[in-house]
C-alpha positions in Angstrom: -6.9 11.4 4.2 -3.7 9.3 4.8 -3.8 5.9 6.5 -2.3 7.2 9.5 -5.0 9.8 9.8 -7.6 7.0 9.2 -5.9 4.7 12.0 -6.3 7.6 14.3 -9.9 8.3 13.4 -10.5 4.2 13.9 -8.8 4.6 17.3 -11.2 7.5 18.3 -14.3 5.6 17.5 -16.5 4.2 20.3 -19.9 3.0 21.0 -21.8 2.7 24.5 -22.4 -1.1 23.9 -20.7 -3.5 21.3 -21.5 -2.4 18.0 -18.1 -2.6 16.1 -17.4 -5.8 13.8 -13.8 -5.9 13.0 -12.8 -8.8 10.2 -9.1 -9.8 9.4 -9.4 -12.1 6.6 -6.6 -14.3 4.8 -7.5 -14.4 1.2 -3.9 -15.2 -0.1 -4.2 -17.5 -2.9 -0.5 -18.6 -2.5 -1.1 -19.8 1.1 -1.3 -23.4 1.2 -4.2 -23.3 3.7 -6.6 -21.3 1.4 -6.4 -23.8 -1.7 -10.0 -24.1 -3.1 -11.2 -20.5 -1.5 -10.7 -21.8 2.1 -11.2 -18.4 3.1 -15.0 -18.5 2.5 -15.3 -21.2 4.9 -13.4 -19.3 7.7 -15.6 -16.3 7.2 -18.8 -18.5 7.9 -17.3 -20.1 10.8 -16.0 -16.7 12.3 -19.6 -15.3 12.1 -21.0 -18.8 13.3 -18.6 -18.4 16.6 -19.8 -14.8 17.1 -23.3 -15.4 16.6 -23.3 -18.4 18.9 -21.7 -15.9 21.6 -24.3 -13.4 21.1 -27.4 -16.3 21.3 -26.1 -17.2 24.7 -26.0 -13.5 25.5 -29.8 -13.1 24.5 -29.7 -9.6 23.7 -31.9 -8.5 20.7 -30.8 -5.0 20.2 -27.0 -6.3 20.2 -27.7 -9.3 17.9 -29.5 -7.1 15.3 -26.6 -4.6 15.4 -24.2 -7.4 14.7 -26.3 -8.8 11.9 -26.4 -5.2 10.0 -22.8 -5.0 10.3 -22.2 -8.4 9.2 -24.5 -8.2 6.1 -22.6 -5.2 5.0 -18.9 -7.1 5.5 -20.5 -10.1 3.3 -21.9 -7.8 0.9 -18.7 -6.0 0.4 -16.5 -9.3 0.1 -18.7 -10.9 -2.1 -19.0 -7.7 -4.4 -15.1 -7.9 -4.6 -14.6 -11.7 -4.7 -12.8 -11.7 -8.0 -10.3 -8.9 -6.9 -9.1 -10.1 -3.5 -5.5 -9.8 -2.5 -3.6 -11.4 0.1 -6.1 -10.3 2.8 -8.8 -7.9 3.6 -9.4 -5.8 7.1 -12.9 -4.4 7.6 -14.5 -2.3 10.3 -18.5 -2.3 10.1 -20.9 -0.7 12.3 -24.5 0.4 11.7 -24.8 2.6 14.8 -23.1 4.9 15.0 -22.0 4.4 11.3 -18.6 3.0 10.6 -17.2 1.3 7.5 -13.7 1.0 6.5 -12.3 -1.4 4.0 -8.4 -2.2 3.4 -7.7 -4.8 0.6 -4.0 -5.4 1.8 -0.9 -7.2 0.0 0.3 -8.5 3.4 -0.2 -12.1 4.6 -2.6 -11.6 7.6 -4.3 -14.1 9.9 -7.9 -14.6 10.1 -9.6 -13.1 13.2 -12.9 -12.0 13.9 -14.1 -9.3 16.5 -17.2 -7.8 18.0 -16.3 -4.9 20.6 -17.2 -1.4 21.3 -14.5 -0.2 19.4 -12.5 -1.1 16.2 -9.7 -3.6 17.0 -7.0 -1.9 15.4 -3.8 -3.9 16.6 -3.3 -5.8 13.5 -3.7 -3.0 11.2 -1.4 -0.8 12.9 1.4 -3.6 12.9 0.9 -3.7 9.3 1.2 0.1 8.7 4.5 0.2 11.2 5.7 -2.5 8.8 4.9 -0.9 5.4 4.0 2.6 6.2 2.9 5.0 3.5 6.0 5.5 1.5 7.3 6.8 -1.9 9.9 4.6 -3.6 12.1 6.4 -6.1 13.9 4.5 -8.6 16.6 7.0 -10.5 18.5 5.7 -13.3 20.0 6.8 -16.9 16.8 7.9 -18.9 14.2 7.7 -16.5 13.1 7.9 -12.7 10.5 5.4 -11.7 8.1 6.2 -8.6 5.7 3.5 -6.4 3.2 5.0 -4.2 2.6 2.3 -1.8 1.2 1.4 1.6 0.9 -1.7 3.7 2.4 -3.8 1.0 0.2 -2.5 -1.9 1.2 -0.4 -4.6 -1.4 2.4 -5.2 0.5 3.8 -8.1 3.5 3.2 -10.5 4.7 5.7 -12.9 7.8 6.7 -14.6 9.4 10.2 -16.0 11.3 9.8 -18.8 14.0 11.8 -20.0 14.0 12.8 -23.7 17.6 13.8 -24.4 16.8 15.4 -27.7 14.0 17.7 -26.0 15.6 18.1 -22.6 12.4 17.4 -20.9 10.6 14.7 -18.8 7.8 13.2 -19.6 5.4 10.8 -17.2 4.4 7.6 -18.3 2.3 5.0 -16.8 3.4 1.1 -16.9 5.6 -0.4 -19.5 6.8 1.0 -22.9 6.1 -0.8 -26.0 9.0 -2.9 -25.8 7.7 -4.5 -22.6 10.3 -2.4 -20.5 9.8 0.5 -17.9 12.5 2.6 -19.7 16.2 2.3 -20.3 17.0 1.8 -16.9 20.8 0.9 -17.9 23.8 2.4 -17.2 25.0 4.5 -20.2 26.5 7.7 -18.6 30.2 6.7 -20.3 28.6 7.5 -23.4 27.2 11.1 -22.6 28.9 14.4 -23.3 29.2 17.1 -21.0 26.4 18.9 -22.0 24.0 16.0 -21.7 25.3 14.9 -18.2 24.7 18.7 -17.0 20.9 18.2 -18.4 20.4 15.1 -16.9 21.7 16.3 -13.7 19.4 19.8 -13.9 16.3 17.5 -14.5 17.2 15.3 -11.5 17.5 18.3 -9.2 14.0 19.7 -11.0 12.2 16.5 -10.2 13.9 16.1 -6.9 12.2 19.3 -6.2 9.1 18.1 -6.3 9.3 15.5 -3.8 8.1 17.4 -0.9 4.9 18.1 -2.9 4.5 14.5 -3.8 5.0 13.7 -0.3 2.2 16.2 1.0 -0.2 15.5 -1.8 0.0 11.5 -1.4 0.6 11.5 2.2 4.0 9.6 2.4 5.5 9.2 5.8 8.9 7.9 4.2 10.8 8.4 1.1 13.3 6.0 -0.1 15.5 5.7 -2.9 16.7 2.4 -4.6 19.1 2.8 -8.0 22.6 2.4 -9.3 24.8 4.1 -6.8 25.8 7.1 -9.1 22.3 7.8 -9.9 20.9 7.0 -6.4 23.3 9.3 -5.0 22.8 12.0 -7.2 19.1 12.0 -6.9 19.0 12.1 -3.2 21.7 14.8 -3.1 19.3 17.1 -5.3 16.6 16.3 -2.7 15.6 19.0 0.1 15.3 16.6 2.7 17.4 13.4 3.2 15.6 10.3 2.2 14.6 7.5 4.7 16.8 5.0 3.2 19.2 4.5 0.0 20.1 1.4 -1.8 22.4 1.0 -4.3 20.4 -1.6 -7.0 19.2 -1.1 -10.5 15.3 -2.4 -10.1 13.8 -0.1 -12.9 12.4 -3.3 -14.6 11.6 -5.5 -11.7 8.0 -6.1 -10.5 6.8 -3.8 -7.6 6.8 -7.0 -5.2 10.5 -7.4 -5.6 11.0 -3.9 -5.0 8.9 -3.8 -1.9 10.8 -6.8 -0.7 14.1 -5.0 -1.2 13.2 -1.6 0.3 11.5 -3.1 3.4 13.4 -6.6 3.8 9.8 -8.4 4.3 
């Protein structure tokens, strides 16, 4: 299920009385306000305010429903405390059952809600800013792909062209030299046959974009690379990409690529 579909499922979720705990927790280690694990204090404070509100309402059934949802949220965060990213968003309910967790690489504000539905406005804004996307980075010798949503890279893989065998090979991460491939501009050194083979494999790989988009639930496809390679790859695609940028970022970190593509 794509994030867009998950968002619709959350939007459709309702209960007769208040039963859904929505938690937006800023855990960004680079945030000055989050030094020394300040999120732990904010987590306790947020729950305490809701508990005081429920105590004043004096509804035992609602208080018990809140406790069950809270306990599950606390366990989730505690179990993953060493792998927290910039933020975590959780929607929890015991009856009817709901538990959705999103660890995001987007700075978020800490907020807590106890309602009869998941409070998804902030999550919706995140997805609008950073939609499910495939980022394609063609260059001489390789084509790098980032599978990303809400500022988080779920997959980072590269298809490398072996000029001797005329094939593409998929590789994950860095090569033994510490780079992601050639990534440079060597087109002047290519003979006509190699140029034709490179263009042919660009076309073959570009033809798989529609399949990747469906399987990985991409709402958008962006291309970023040196002008010649970016334009050649875009021209080989069956459908026009959502954006094209002329920069070689094949050896750059994912955060820099996301910043260049989405401008955030």
